LOSE-474540 format. One record per residue (C-alpha): residue in three letters; x, y, z. Coordinates in Angstrom, 3 decimals, always signed. Layout:
N
ala; X; Y; Z
...
END
This chain:
383
unk; -214.195; -216.862; +123.637
unk; -211.661; -218.285; +126.072
unk; -207.925; -217.587; +126.108
unk; -205.519; -219.870; +127.962
unk; -202.011; -218.541; +127.518
unk; -199.468; -218.911; +130.334
unk; -195.730; -219.522; +130.208
unk; -193.491; -219.966; +133.237
unk; -189.752; -219.374; +132.990
unk; -187.419; -220.204; +135.881
unk; -183.672; -220.083; +136.466
unk; -182.072; -222.240; +139.139
unk; -178.678; -222.056; +140.862
unk; -175.507; -220.966; +139.091
unk; -176.413; -217.265; +139.218
unk; -173.685; -214.895; +138.046
unk; -173.806; -211.764; +140.169
unk; -172.313; -208.456; +139.090
unk; -171.049; -205.768; +141.431
unk; -173.564; -202.959; +141.974
unk; -173.320; -199.510; +143.577
unk; -173.817; -199.241; +147.324
unk; -177.474; -198.866; +148.330
unk; -178.495; -196.572; +151.175
unk; -181.923; -197.336; +152.600
unk; -183.937; -196.156; +155.596
unk; -186.812; -198.514; +156.365
unk; -189.943; -196.541; +155.473
unk; -192.078; -198.719; +157.748
unk; -190.038; -198.083; +160.909
unk; -190.412; -194.721; +162.604
unk; -187.155; -192.746; +162.683
unk; -185.263; -195.610; +161.044
unk; -181.673; -194.611; +160.275
unk; -180.313; -194.736; +156.749
unk; -178.076; -197.782; +156.378
unk; -175.450; -198.437; +153.719
unk; -175.594; -201.881; +152.087
unk; -173.113; -203.566; +149.807
unk; -174.925; -204.690; +146.678
unk; -174.595; -207.084; +143.806
unk; -177.035; -207.718; +140.978
unk; -178.331; -210.433; +138.667
unk; -180.421; -209.807; +135.564
unk; -182.299; -212.504; +133.727
unk; -182.117; -212.892; +129.972
unk; -184.928; -211.134; +128.140
unk; -187.860; -213.525; +127.725
unk; -189.752; -213.133; +124.453
unk; -193.321; -214.374; +124.241
unk; -195.091; -215.763; +121.159
unk; -198.214; -213.824; +122.139
unk; -199.024; -210.639; +124.055
unk; -199.454; -211.029; +127.821
unk; -201.411; -208.981; +130.331
unk; -199.977; -210.129; +133.675
unk; -196.610; -211.056; +135.185
unk; -196.102; -212.699; +138.598
unk; -192.572; -213.339; +139.965
unk; -191.265; -216.119; +142.200
unk; -188.011; -216.645; +144.070
unk; -186.522; -219.129; +146.538
unk; -183.775; -217.708; +148.713
unk; -182.262; -217.508; +152.164
unk; -181.288; -214.205; +153.758
unk; -178.742; -214.401; +156.586
unk; -178.969; -211.691; +159.269
unk; -178.339; -208.144; +157.935
unk; -179.163; -209.178; +154.329
unk; -182.168; -208.821; +152.029
unk; -183.283; -208.943; +148.396
unk; -184.880; -206.441; +146.075
unk; -186.933; -208.055; +143.288
unk; -187.628; -205.992; +140.169
unk; -188.961; -206.477; +136.656
unk; -189.714; -204.620; +133.459
unk; -191.919; -205.387; +130.460
unk; -191.969; -204.205; +126.863
unk; -194.108; -203.988; +123.757
unk; -193.463; -202.453; +120.340
unk; -193.099; -198.997; +121.879
unk; -190.256; -200.058; +124.185
unk; -189.539; -200.933; +127.814
unk; -191.187; -199.723; +130.977
unk; -188.886; -198.473; +133.728
unk; -187.763; -201.132; +136.218
unk; -190.487; -201.560; +138.827
unk; -190.174; -203.233; +142.239
unk; -192.126; -206.279; +143.354
unk; -190.484; -206.725; +146.740
unk; -188.042; -205.676; +149.388
unk; -187.818; -209.111; +150.921
unk; -186.196; -211.026; +153.743
unk; -187.093; -214.336; +155.372
unk; -187.572; -212.860; +158.850
unk; -188.965; -209.514; +160.007
unk; -187.473; -206.588; +161.916
unk; -188.532; -208.156; +165.231
unk; -186.303; -211.099; +164.294
unk; -183.112; -211.068; +162.248
unk; -184.144; -208.986; +159.226
unk; -182.655; -205.508; +158.795
unk; -185.734; -204.320; +156.866
unk; -189.502; -204.680; +156.802
unk; -190.645; -207.249; +154.230
unk; -192.891; -205.391; +151.804
unk; -194.198; -204.852; +148.328
unk; -194.336; -201.261; +147.055
unk; -197.379; -199.114; +146.364
unk; -197.759; -196.252; +143.902
unk; -196.008; -197.842; +140.909
unk; -198.221; -196.872; +137.985
unk; -197.174; -196.170; +134.409
unk; -198.978; -195.667; +131.131
unk; -198.435; -199.349; +130.302
unk; -199.779; -200.697; +133.609
unk; -199.200; -200.895; +137.338
unk; -197.931; -203.145; +140.126
unk; -200.592; -204.643; +142.377
unk; -198.534; -206.171; +145.229
unk; -197.389; -209.447; +143.588
unk; -198.602; -208.833; +140.016
unk; -197.863; -206.554; +137.069
unk; -201.209; -205.703; +135.465
unk; -201.233; -204.189; +131.986
unk; -203.386; -201.104; +131.539
unk; -206.458; -201.187; +129.318
unk; -205.327; -201.287; +125.710
unk; -201.807; -202.383; +126.655
unk; -200.055; -205.770; +126.616
unk; -196.423; -206.906; +126.588
unk; -194.437; -209.439; +124.597
unk; -191.096; -209.267; +126.450
unk; -190.116; -209.250; +130.087
unk; -187.037; -209.336; +132.282
unk; -186.281; -209.791; +135.989
unk; -183.604; -208.200; +138.148
unk; -182.496; -209.235; +141.643
unk; -180.334; -207.087; +143.885
unk; -178.718; -208.832; +146.861
unk; -177.886; -206.505; +149.752
unk; -175.648; -207.089; +152.755
unk; -174.837; -204.831; +155.676
unk; -172.086; -205.117; +158.218
unk; -168.511; -206.176; +157.582
unk; -167.154; -207.448; +154.275
unk; -167.254; -211.020; +155.548
unk; -171.047; -210.789; +156.011
unk; -172.568; -213.581; +153.874
unk; -174.800; -212.666; +150.952
unk; -178.354; -213.852; +150.358
unk; -178.369; -217.224; +148.623
unk; -180.808; -217.666; +145.718
unk; -181.753; -221.119; +144.413
unk; -184.622; -220.210; +142.066
unk; -186.080; -217.144; +140.408
unk; -188.679; -216.891; +137.688
unk; -192.027; -215.518; +136.608
unk; -195.205; -216.540; +134.853
unk; -196.572; -214.357; +132.058
unk; -200.201; -214.921; +131.212
unk; -203.286; -213.963; +129.266
unk; -206.153; -216.056; +130.568
unk; -209.857; -215.389; +130.237
unk; -212.568; -218.039; +130.368
unk; -215.994; -218.031; +128.730
unk; -218.449; -218.810; +131.568
unk; -220.460; -220.991; +129.198
unk; -217.489; -223.157; +128.257
unk; -217.968; -226.850; +129.134
unk; -216.204; -228.205; +132.211
unk; -213.064; -230.239; +131.591
unk; -213.551; -234.009; +131.591
unk; -212.126; -235.984; +134.549
unk; -208.716; -237.474; +133.850
unk; -205.713; -239.057; +135.529
unk; -206.477; -237.613; +138.959
unk; -209.700; -239.540; +139.523
unk; -209.561; -241.636; +142.661
unk; -206.320; -240.057; +143.905
unk; -206.016; -238.211; +147.218
unk; -202.803; -236.909; +148.767
unk; -202.809; -237.232; +152.599
unk; -202.311; -233.570; +153.465
unk; -202.775; -232.524; +157.141
unk; -205.695; -230.177; +157.785
unk; -205.464; -226.710; +159.321
unk; -208.308; -224.239; +159.806
unk; -207.683; -220.509; +159.657
unk; -210.857; -220.069; +161.740
unk; -208.998; -221.315; +164.822
unk; -207.025; -218.066; +164.720
unk; -209.793; -215.499; +164.321
unk; -208.968; -212.414; +166.430
unk; -205.469; -213.664; +167.314
unk; -202.496; -211.473; +166.362
unk; -204.828; -208.858; +164.787
unk; -201.880; -206.685; +163.687
unk; -201.268; -209.305; +160.996
unk; -204.300; -208.736; +158.783
unk; -207.055; -209.068; +161.391
unk; -206.057; -212.498; +162.600
unk; -207.298; -215.753; +161.128
unk; -210.136; -214.226; +159.137
unk; -207.711; -213.503; +156.298
unk; -205.034; -216.154; +156.783
unk; -206.111; -218.541; +154.029
unk; -202.861; -218.334; +152.055
unk; -200.329; -219.065; +154.827
unk; -202.693; -221.672; +156.313
unk; -202.795; -223.460; +152.953
unk; -199.043; -223.103; +152.552
unk; -198.558; -224.560; +156.039
unk; -200.674; -227.579; +155.109
unk; -198.412; -228.300; +152.143
unk; -195.270; -227.788; +154.232
unk; -196.660; -230.177; +156.842
unk; -197.344; -232.780; +154.168
unk; -193.693; -232.681; +153.090
unk; -192.445; -232.714; +156.709
unk; -191.171; -229.135; +156.588
unk; -193.638; -227.219; +158.752
unk; -192.148; -225.124; +161.577
unk; -191.130; -227.131; +164.612
unk; -192.398; -226.530; +168.132
unk; -189.104; -224.803; +168.926
unk; -189.360; -222.484; +165.926
unk; -192.928; -221.495; +166.773
unk; -192.578; -221.351; +170.581
unk; -192.766; -217.537; +170.439
unk; -196.450; -217.854; +169.428
unk; -197.275; -218.613; +173.055
unk; -200.112; -221.102; +172.584
unk; -200.633; -224.651; +171.317
unk; -203.350; -223.987; +168.719
unk; -201.583; -224.749; +165.434
unk; -198.706; -222.323; +166.154
unk; -197.038; -223.366; +162.879
unk; -199.773; -221.457; +161.028
unk; -199.010; -218.280; +162.964
unk; -195.304; -218.767; +162.238
unk; -196.153; -218.833; +158.532
unk; -198.268; -215.691; +158.763
unk; -195.383; -213.782; +160.321
unk; -193.013; -214.955; +157.580
unk; -195.262; -213.992; +154.653
unk; -196.799; -210.770; +155.932
unk; -196.502; -207.918; +153.418
unk; -196.442; -204.563; +155.173
unk; -197.508; -202.348; +152.246
unk; -200.233; -204.762; +151.165
unk; -201.276; -205.135; +154.782
unk; -201.913; -208.844; +154.559
unk; -200.569; -212.382; +154.469
unk; -201.901; -213.158; +150.988
unk; -199.018; -212.006; +148.778
unk; -198.687; -214.965; +146.394
unk; -194.958; -214.550; +145.776
unk; -194.204; -214.143; +149.491
unk; -195.983; -217.409; +150.272
unk; -194.009; -219.448; +147.746
unk; -190.810; -217.688; +148.848
unk; -191.558; -218.796; +152.418
unk; -191.996; -222.399; +151.269
unk; -188.795; -222.095; +149.229
unk; -186.908; -220.898; +152.275
unk; -188.038; -223.999; +154.157
unk; -186.595; -226.334; +151.540
unk; -189.267; -226.755; +148.895
unk; -188.966; -225.796; +145.242
unk; -191.807; -223.304; +145.033
unk; -193.297; -220.856; +142.563
unk; -196.528; -219.218; +141.430
unk; -198.058; -220.123; +138.075
unk; -201.362; -220.249; +136.206
unk; -202.917; -223.518; +135.057
unk; -205.467; -223.913; +132.268
unk; -208.048; -226.336; +133.703
unk; -208.507; -229.075; +136.280
unk; -206.926; -231.741; +134.080
unk; -203.583; -230.000; +134.719
unk; -204.276; -230.039; +138.467
unk; -205.087; -233.740; +138.183
unk; -201.650; -234.410; +136.680
unk; -200.031; -232.967; +139.830
unk; -202.320; -234.863; +142.203
unk; -201.668; -238.125; +140.346
unk; -197.942; -237.444; +140.855
unk; -198.545; -236.967; +144.611
unk; -198.172; -233.158; +144.569
unk; -200.975; -231.096; +146.195
unk; -201.515; -227.558; +144.913
unk; -202.689; -224.333; +146.540
unk; -205.108; -222.444; +144.273
unk; -206.995; -219.149; +144.362
unk; -210.785; -218.913; +144.007
unk; -213.437; -216.177; +144.047
unk; -217.169; -216.875; +144.404
unk; -220.547; -216.026; +145.859
unk; -221.965; -218.584; +148.276
unk; -224.452; -219.959; +145.746
unk; -221.680; -220.600; +143.200
unk; -219.910; -223.323; +145.214
unk; -222.155; -225.816; +146.976
unk; -220.997; -226.810; +150.437
unk; -218.584; -223.924; +151.022
unk; -220.876; -221.982; +153.345
unk; -219.347; -218.589; +152.589
unk; -218.633; -216.043; +149.857
unk; -215.205; -214.612; +149.038
unk; -213.575; -211.949; +146.894
unk; -210.353; -213.963; +146.928
unk; -209.438; -217.119; +148.819
unk; -206.638; -219.699; +148.802
unk; -207.247; -223.391; +149.433
unk; -205.439; -226.653; +148.796
unk; -206.471; -229.219; +146.181
unk; -205.480; -232.609; +147.585
unk; -207.365; -235.024; +145.356
unk; -210.272; -236.005; +143.131
unk; -213.152; -238.407; +143.711
unk; -213.795; -241.342; +141.404
unk; -216.291; -239.089; +139.613
unk; -213.718; -236.328; +139.160
unk; -214.986; -233.878; +141.783
unk; -212.430; -231.816; +143.707
unk; -211.230; -232.852; +147.171
unk; -210.016; -229.726; +148.940
unk; -208.426; -228.876; +152.249
unk; -210.272; -225.575; +152.590
unk; -208.802; -223.537; +155.476
unk; -212.039; -221.542; +155.857
unk; -213.622; -224.849; +157.017
unk; -217.247; -223.746; +156.391
unk; -216.527; -220.856; +158.804
unk; -216.275; -223.422; +161.609
unk; -213.209; -223.257; +163.875
unk; -212.213; -226.895; +163.549
unk; -209.522; -228.791; +161.672
unk; -212.073; -231.589; +161.290
unk; -214.148; -229.345; +158.985
unk; -211.331; -228.550; +156.560
unk; -211.593; -231.481; +154.110
unk; -214.386; -230.749; +151.633
unk; -215.557; -232.156; +148.290
unk; -216.608; -229.577; +145.696
unk; -218.446; -230.159; +142.437
unk; -215.982; -230.178; +139.552
unk; -218.013; -227.894; +137.277
unk; -218.560; -225.285; +139.974
unk; -214.979; -225.384; +141.244
unk; -213.421; -225.023; +137.798
unk; -215.536; -221.933; +137.094
unk; -214.732; -220.135; +140.353
unk; -211.018; -220.952; +139.979
unk; -210.575; -220.076; +136.301
unk; -213.091; -217.243; +136.098
unk; -211.829; -214.351; +138.208
unk; -208.576; -215.918; +139.399
unk; -207.289; -217.203; +136.072
unk; -206.186; -220.636; +137.277
unk; -203.655; -219.309; +139.783
unk; -201.705; -221.998; +141.661
unk; -198.767; -222.406; +144.027
unk; -196.521; -225.315; +143.010
unk; -194.486; -226.413; +146.061
unk; -192.585; -229.701; +146.160
unk; -189.275; -231.273; +147.236
unk; -186.622; -231.222; +144.541
unk; -186.438; -235.017; +144.446
unk; -190.119; -235.295; +143.507
unk; -190.613; -235.499; +139.746
unk; -193.372; -233.294; +138.379
unk; -195.585; -234.375; +135.485
unk; -194.283; -233.466; +132.037
unk; -195.272; -229.855; +131.212
unk; -197.395; -229.039; +128.170
unk; -196.021; -227.587; +124.930
unk; -196.660; -224.067; +126.249
unk; -194.961; -224.744; +129.605
unk; -196.711; -223.287; +132.619
unk; -194.698; -225.404; +135.034
unk; -191.129; -226.637; +135.141
END
């Protein structure tokens, strides 16, 4: 029996920050890093009550962090027995310590409780546990003199979900997206295999920032040649720029979902992570001219034409054929190092299964604020 429960809640602008005690932090990822005192202020979301019990929570935020500033993103969940302690999703800044950030951008490991644990970008309830309430907390931190500007936050939110799909369930029928294709530029992660190996083994694992870069390029917000000049070569340096800006030190990769949407948010898009229920919801976005980045898991024989297997991969859905099959800009490009191999058509029935099955319909929604999204469903998983 399938379950398709997902609710996104976001808050935008107008945040009321409260004074918080000074925070002293020595960067655990920098050898012999000194302890630094940071001025702090804090925002807590209202408590969000769910009409059903959830199993997962994924946060999102859009913010800018001037030099010497950063954000700490926390959450807690509750059931009938009470609240968990606050747990940390991120110590986050737009840049890294080689640039203008005072800290290493990172999620935190080792956060396990009886009710569940944090897995990089996701709270996962333990077996036999669920939650029906959740709350977010942001702490803005600033070093230096009192006139040092604070981080600026434009959006924060999270999606709570309980999604499981019966593998024998019929595929959704094609809808409003048929015959629509958004002209999204193509980028292949395979062009970067073995480059910058200190960032998650180079292009082999860069599917998420490559997909995010494609969407940024579509909206005219990809890094400029000046911004990415430090890359030192002309092979899609904007992709490498994205990898550097989303890399999660504790996770050891560039695939942190929340970090990718935060990167897009910092470049001017309204961006968040959510879970969708089937391809008809994706079609609504495509028909509105909004491409989506989605997460899939499959063996090679489960998705005709892919040419590879994956335990977790991000690609961009840019359209649907007249028959309702999925048009994807797949950064793995059939394992061929060519941008010309990125655009691929996948069978609708196969794609829906490998997207909803293991990955629960995960999607990045990233769009300019003046672009109107389709109306959300009664149980709103986008906003």
